[in-house]
C-alpha positions in Angstrom: -1.3 10.6 19.4 -4.1 13.2 19.4 -5.5 14.3 22.7 -9.0 13.1 23.6 -10.3 16.7 23.6 -9.1 17.2 20.0 -10.6 13.9 18.9 -14.0 14.8 20.4 -13.9 18.2 18.8 -13.1 16.7 15.4 -15.9 14.1 15.7 -18.4 16.8 16.6 -17.5 19.4 14.0 -16.4 17.2 11.1 -18.4 14.0 11.6 -21.6 15.1 13.3 -20.9 13.1 16.4 -20.3 9.8 14.6 -17.1 8.3 16.0 -17.0 5.5 13.4 -15.4 8.0 11.0 -12.3 8.4 13.1 -9.3 7.0 11.3 -6.2 9.0 12.4 -6.0 9.2 16.1 -2.7 7.3 16.3 0.0 7.4 13.7 3.4 5.8 13.3 6.1 5.6 10.7 8.0 2.6 9.4 11.3 2.7 7.5 11.8 0.0 4.9 15.1 -0.6 3.2 13.6 -1.4 -0.2 10.3 -1.1 -2.1 10.0 -4.9 -1.9 10.3 -4.8 1.9 7.6 -2.0 2.0 5.3 -4.2 -0.1 5.9 -7.2 2.1 5.1 -5.1 5.2 1.9 -3.7 3.8 0.9 -7.2 2.6 1.4 -8.6 6.1 -0.7 -5.8 7.6 -3.4 -6.5 5.1 -3.7 -10.0 6.4 -4.8 -8.6 9.8 -6.5 -5.3 8.9 -8.6 -3.6 6.2 -6.2 -1.2 4.6 -6.4 1.8 2.3 -3.1 2.1 0.5 -2.6 5.5 -1.2 0.6 4.4 -2.8 3.9 6.2 -3.3 4.0 10.0 -3.4 7.1 11.8 -4.7 7.5 15.6 -4.2 9.3 17.9 -6.7 12.1 18.0 -4.1 12.6 14.2 -4.4 11.1 13.3 -1.0 8.9 10.2 -1.2 6.7 8.1 1.1 3.8 5.8 1.1 0.6 6.4 3.0 -1.4 3.4 4.3 -4.4 3.7 6.5 
């Protein structure tokens, strides 16, 4: 979790003082055993929250993840 001082600095510098743009103050990770489990998890979150799903990203080294905000 970001410290309050860093959040305030980011809001002032990047967002002109508008706190409504803050979207990444707290983060977490979830490990799903299958793609289907990941899809089900994101679908369940989507019933409660507005989501932005950036989909799966695969690096040249073979690492992959899915970013959902």
